[in-house]
C-alpha positions as CSV (number, residue, x, y, z in Angstrom):
1,M,0.0,0.0,0.0
2,A,1.4,3.4,-0.9
3,S,2.3,5.7,2.0
4,A,1.8,9.4,2.3
5,P,4.4,11.7,3.7
6,T,4.2,12.4,7.4
7,T,4.7,16.0,8.6
8,V,8.0,16.3,10.5
9,I,7.7,17.9,13.9
10,D,9.6,21.2,13.6
11,S,11.4,20.6,16.9
12,D,12.7,17.2,15.7
13,Y,13.9,18.7,12.5
14,R,15.7,21.5,14.2
15,T,17.3,18.9,16.5
16,V,18.6,16.7,13.7
17,T,19.8,19.7,11.6
18,E,21.2,21.9,14.3
19,G,21.6,19.9,17.5
20,C,22.0,16.1,18.1
21,G,19.1,13.8,17.5
22,L,19.0,10.2,18.9
23,L,17.4,7.3,17.1
24,D,17.4,3.6,17.9
25,R,18.3,1.6,14.8
26,S,19.0,-1.7,16.5
27,A,16.6,-3.6,14.2
28,R,19.0,-3.3,11.3
29,G,20.5,-6.5,10.1
30,K,24.0,-7.3,11.4
31,L,26.5,-10.1,10.6
32,A,30.2,-10.6,11.2
33,L,32.9,-12.4,9.3
34,T,36.1,-13.7,11.0
35,G,39.0,-15.8,9.9
36,P,42.2,-15.2,7.8
37,D,40.3,-15.2,4.5
38,A,37.5,-12.8,5.5
39,R,38.7,-9.8,3.5
40,E,39.7,-11.8,0.4
41,F,36.4,-13.7,0.4
42,L,34.1,-10.7,0.7
43,N,36.2,-8.7,-1.7
44,G,35.2,-11.3,-4.4
45,Q,31.5,-10.8,-3.6
46,V,30.9,-7.1,-3.3
47,T,31.3,-4.0,-5.6
48,N,33.8,-2.0,-3.5
49,E,37.5,-2.6,-2.9
50,L,38.2,-4.4,0.4
51,S,41.8,-5.7,-0.1
52,T,43.2,-2.5,1.4
53,L,40.7,-2.2,4.2
54,R,42.4,-1.7,7.6
55,T,41.3,-1.8,11.2
56,G,39.3,1.4,11.9
57,E,38.1,1.9,8.3
58,G,35.0,0.9,6.5
59,R,33.4,0.7,3.1
60,Y,29.9,1.0,1.6
61,A,29.2,-1.6,-1.1
62,A,26.5,-3.6,-2.9
63,F,26.1,-7.2,-3.7
64,L,24.6,-8.2,-7.0
65,T,23.1,-10.8,-9.2
66,H,25.2,-12.1,-12.1
67,K,23.3,-9.6,-14.2
68,G,24.5,-6.7,-12.1
69,K,21.2,-6.1,-10.3
70,M,21.2,-5.2,-6.6
71,L,20.4,-7.9,-4.1
72,G,21.3,-5.5,-1.3
73,D,23.7,-2.9,0.0
74,L,25.8,-3.0,3.2
75,R,28.3,-1.1,5.3
76,I,31.5,-3.1,6.0
77,L,33.4,-2.1,9.2
78,A,36.9,-3.4,9.8
79,V,37.1,-3.9,13.6
80,G,40.1,-4.8,15.8
81,E,42.8,-3.6,18.1
82,D,44.1,-0.1,17.6
83,G,47.3,-0.1,15.5
84,S,46.6,-3.5,13.9
85,E,46.5,-3.5,10.1
86,A,44.4,-6.7,9.6
87,P,40.9,-6.5,11.2
88,A,39.9,-9.1,13.7
89,E,36.4,-9.0,12.4
90,L,34.4,-7.5,9.5
91,L,31.1,-6.3,10.9
92,L,28.4,-6.1,8.2
93,D,25.5,-3.7,8.7
94,T,22.5,-3.8,6.2
95,E,18.8,-3.1,5.9
96,R,16.8,-5.8,7.6
97,V,15.1,-6.6,4.3
98,C,18.6,-7.5,2.8
99,L,19.7,-9.6,5.7
100,Q,18.6,-13.0,4.4
101,A,20.0,-12.5,0.9
102,L,23.3,-11.4,2.4
103,F,23.4,-14.4,4.8
104,D,22.6,-16.8,1.9
105,M,25.2,-15.3,-0.4
106,I,27.9,-15.7,2.3
107,R,26.9,-19.2,3.2
108,R,26.8,-20.2,-0.5
109,F,30.1,-18.9,-1.6
110,K,32.4,-19.2,1.5
111,V,33.1,-22.8,0.8
112,G,36.9,-23.3,0.5
113,F,37.7,-20.1,2.4
114,Q,38.8,-19.9,6.0
115,V,35.9,-17.7,7.1
116,E,33.4,-18.0,9.9
117,L,30.0,-16.3,9.7
118,H,28.3,-15.0,12.9
119,K,24.8,-13.6,13.5
120,R,24.9,-10.2,15.2
121,T,21.4,-8.7,14.7
122,L,20.0,-9.7,18.1
123,E,23.4,-9.4,19.8
124,R,24.2,-5.8,19.0
125,G,22.2,-2.7,19.6
126,M,22.7,0.4,17.4
127,L,22.0,4.0,18.3
128,S,22.4,6.9,15.9
129,L,23.5,10.4,16.8
130,L,22.3,12.7,14.1
131,G,23.2,16.3,13.6
132,A,25.8,19.0,13.9
133,Q,26.4,18.3,17.7
134,A,26.9,14.6,17.4
135,D,30.7,14.9,18.1
136,A,30.0,17.2,21.1
137,V,27.7,14.6,22.6
138,L,30.2,11.8,22.0
139,D,33.0,13.9,23.5
140,A,31.0,14.7,26.6
141,G,30.2,11.0,27.1
142,T,33.7,9.7,26.6
143,H,35.2,12.3,28.9
144,A,32.7,11.9,31.6
145,S,34.7,9.6,33.9
146,P,38.1,10.2,35.6
147,A,39.4,7.0,33.8
148,A,39.0,8.7,30.5
149,A,41.7,11.3,31.3
150,Q,44.1,8.5,32.0
151,A,43.3,6.4,28.9
152,P,42.0,8.9,26.3
153,R,40.2,7.3,23.3
154,A,41.4,7.4,19.8
155,K,39.9,10.3,17.9
156,L,37.1,9.3,15.5
157,A,38.2,10.3,12.0
158,A,36.0,12.5,9.9
159,V,35.9,10.0,7.1
160,E,32.6,8.2,6.6
161,H,32.7,4.6,8.0
162,A,35.7,5.3,10.2
163,N,35.3,3.5,13.5
164,T,36.9,3.3,16.9
165,P,36.1,1.7,20.3
166,V,34.8,4.1,22.9
167,Q,33.5,3.9,26.4
168,I,30.5,6.1,27.4
169,D,29.8,6.2,31.1
170,G,31.4,2.8,31.5
171,I,29.5,1.3,28.5
172,D,31.7,-0.2,25.7
173,A,30.6,0.7,22.2
174,L,32.0,1.1,18.7
175,A,31.7,4.6,17.3
176,V,31.2,4.8,13.5
177,R,31.3,7.9,11.4
178,T,28.2,8.5,9.2
179,E,27.2,11.3,6.8
180,E,24.7,12.5,9.3
181,G,26.7,12.0,12.5
182,I,27.8,9.0,14.5
183,D,26.5,5.5,15.0
184,L,27.2,3.6,18.2
185,L,27.1,-0.2,18.3
186,C,27.0,-1.9,21.7
187,D,25.9,-5.2,23.3
188,A,22.2,-5.5,23.0
189,A,21.8,-5.7,26.8
190,A,23.5,-2.3,27.2
191,T,21.3,-0.5,24.6
192,D,18.9,1.1,27.1
193,A,21.7,2.2,29.4
194,L,23.6,3.7,26.5
195,H,20.4,5.5,25.3
196,A,20.0,7.0,28.8
197,A,23.7,8.0,28.9
198,L,23.5,9.8,25.5
199,R,20.4,11.6,26.6
200,A,22.2,12.8,29.7
201,H,25.0,14.2,27.6
202,G,22.7,16.2,25.4
203,A,21.2,13.9,22.7
204,V,17.5,14.4,22.1
205,P,15.3,11.5,20.9
206,I,13.7,12.2,17.5
207,S,11.2,10.5,15.3
208,E,12.0,8.2,12.4
209,Q,10.2,10.7,10.2
210,A,12.7,13.5,11.0
211,A,15.7,11.2,10.1
212,E,14.0,10.1,6.9
213,C,13.4,13.7,5.9
214,V,17.1,14.5,6.2
215,R,18.0,11.3,4.3
216,I,15.7,12.4,1.4
217,E,17.1,15.9,1.4
218,R,20.6,14.5,1.1
219,G,19.4,12.2,-1.8
220,R,20.6,9.0,-0.3
221,P,18.6,6.0,-1.6
222,R,17.5,3.2,0.7
223,Y,17.2,-0.5,-0.1
224,G,13.6,-1.6,0.0
225,I,12.4,1.9,-1.1
226,E,14.4,3.4,-3.9
227,L,16.6,0.3,-4.4
228,D,15.6,-3.3,-5.2
229,D,16.6,-6.2,-7.4
230,S,15.7,-4.3,-10.6
231,V,18.3,-1.6,-10.0
232,I,21.9,-1.4,-11.2
233,P,24.1,0.7,-8.9
234,Q,24.8,3.4,-11.6
235,E,21.1,4.1,-12.0
236,A,20.9,5.1,-8.3
237,N,24.1,7.3,-8.3
238,L,26.0,4.7,-6.3
239,N,29.1,4.3,-8.4
240,E,31.2,6.9,-6.6
241,R,30.2,5.6,-3.1
242,A,29.9,1.9,-3.7
243,V,31.8,0.7,-6.8
244,S,35.5,0.2,-7.5
245,F,36.5,0.0,-11.2
246,T,40.1,-1.1,-10.5
247,K,39.6,-4.1,-8.3
248,G,39.5,-7.8,-9.2
249,C,36.4,-9.7,-10.2
250,Y,33.2,-9.9,-8.3
251,V,29.7,-11.2,-9.0
252,G,27.9,-8.9,-11.5
253,Q,31.0,-6.9,-12.4
254,E,30.7,-7.4,-16.2
255,T,27.4,-5.6,-16.4
256,V,28.4,-2.8,-14.1
257,A,31.6,-2.1,-15.9
258,R,30.0,-2.3,-19.4
259,L,27.4,0.2,-18.4
260,Y,30.0,2.5,-16.9
261,Y,32.4,2.5,-19.8
262,K,30.1,2.1,-22.8
263,G,26.5,2.5,-21.9
264,K,23.9,5.0,-20.6
265,P,21.5,4.1,-17.8
266,N,17.9,3.9,-18.8
267,R,17.0,5.4,-15.4
268,H,18.4,7.9,-12.9
269,L,17.7,8.6,-9.3
270,R,16.3,12.2,-9.1
271,G,14.9,14.6,-6.6
272,L,11.3,15.9,-7.1
273,R,10.1,19.2,-5.8
274,L,6.3,18.7,-5.6
275,S,3.6,21.3,-5.9
276,A,1.5,19.4,-3.4
277,P,2.0,16.3,-1.2
278,A,1.9,13.0,-3.0
279,S,2.4,9.4,-1.9
280,S,5.0,6.7,-2.5
281,G,4.0,4.6,-5.5
282,D,2.3,7.4,-7.4
283,E,2.9,7.3,-11.1
284,L,5.0,10.0,-12.8
285,L,4.1,11.2,-16.3
286,L,6.1,13.2,-18.8
287,G,3.4,14.3,-21.1
288,E,1.3,11.2,-21.5
289,R,4.2,8.8,-21.0
290,S,4.9,7.0,-17.7
291,V,8.5,7.6,-16.7
292,G,8.5,6.1,-13.1
293,H,6.9,6.1,-9.7
294,I,7.6,8.1,-6.6
295,A,9.6,6.2,-3.9
296,S,10.3,8.2,-0.7
297,V,8.3,11.2,0.2
298,A,8.7,13.9,2.9
299,L,7.2,17.2,4.0
300,S,10.4,19.0,4.6
301,P,10.1,22.1,7.0
302,A,12.9,23.7,4.9
303,L,11.8,22.7,1.3
304,G,8.2,21.7,1.4
305,P,6.9,18.5,-0.3
306,I,9.8,16.6,-1.8
307,A,10.4,13.1,-3.1
308,L,13.0,10.7,-4.5
309,A,12.3,8.6,-7.6
310,L,14.0,6.5,-10.3
311,V,12.8,8.1,-13.5
312,R,13.6,7.4,-17.1
313,R,16.5,9.3,-18.6
314,E,14.3,11.5,-20.8
315,A,13.0,13.1,-17.6
316,Q,16.0,15.4,-17.3
317,P,16.6,17.9,-14.5
318,G,14.4,20.9,-15.2
319,S,11.5,18.7,-16.6
320,V,8.1,19.1,-15.0
321,L,6.2,15.8,-14.5
322,T,2.6,15.2,-13.6
323,V,1.9,13.1,-10.5
324,A,-1.1,11.1,-11.8
325,E,-2.8,10.2,-8.6
326,A,-2.2,13.4,-6.7
327,G,-3.0,15.8,-9.5
328,A,0.2,17.6,-8.6
329,S,3.3,18.7,-10.6
330,A,6.9,17.5,-9.9
331,E,10.0,19.5,-10.9
332,V,12.9,17.1,-11.6
333,L,16.1,18.1,-9.8
334,E,19.7,16.9,-9.5
335,L,20.5,15.4,-6.1
336,P,21.1,16.2,-3.3
337,F,18.5,18.8,-2.4
338,V,20.9,20.0,0.3
339,R,24.5,19.2,1.2
340,G,25.5,18.4,4.8
């Protein structure tokens, strides 16, 4: 069933854009790979380069069908002792809807590699600090105890997916840099205590709608909404973030490389500025021709009604589409709507 945009509470939006919002994302899918062949194995399955991945770093990648269509996307975090080059564990974080496909892919292809697969979804909690003051909240939490002065933590690098162990009010966690702020992964049993500690240090709980509004404004597609098994990464503007064109072979590489070097995508992920609210699933028309359907929608306090959609390439930026069901118009825009 198509969903309509939910009005974002202004205070939540101000918190996530100017302060530090707090959102529990523990339900995301989480797996881990250990063993001496973990990097080599996963490098042959996903679109991004992992052979040079060192402890404290991370990568965003997709895993594909043999025809180059997306089965899912994931964040790969190299976790281990500070100063060690080879990670002790690769922690894989994905949308819950992708989890089974990721699990099945690993189980199917790891035969012959020294790799162990571990389930982490129920064992690890994940809390997101979102907004300009995320670092300030983390700093306040990690410097709250006298022990912190004697054993200061490693500084979390400003590069997306960088990660480092931290302790907040005595609670162990892994801090991970995101585009919107910082994620904190902890033992599931400690999630509530960590949530309370972060609130005490200035984080303010926000709604999922506020976080989704910011995601849409930044033009970041989400698997299960904009992305599915009909999408090739280049169509969704993922080449720069998720695809290496210099690495060795991986599943689906031939299609991805051929499209990049010789072809033109039939569709592109675009932003839509709407004249009136519309719903996900609404059909988009260029003249009388259908060119796509609305995916994510939001009523942005800053921009008004906006949406993301994969539209056919003839719907170029500057085009004005008709939203069939809503009787509204939609101006096609390059993404992102705003830059962080």
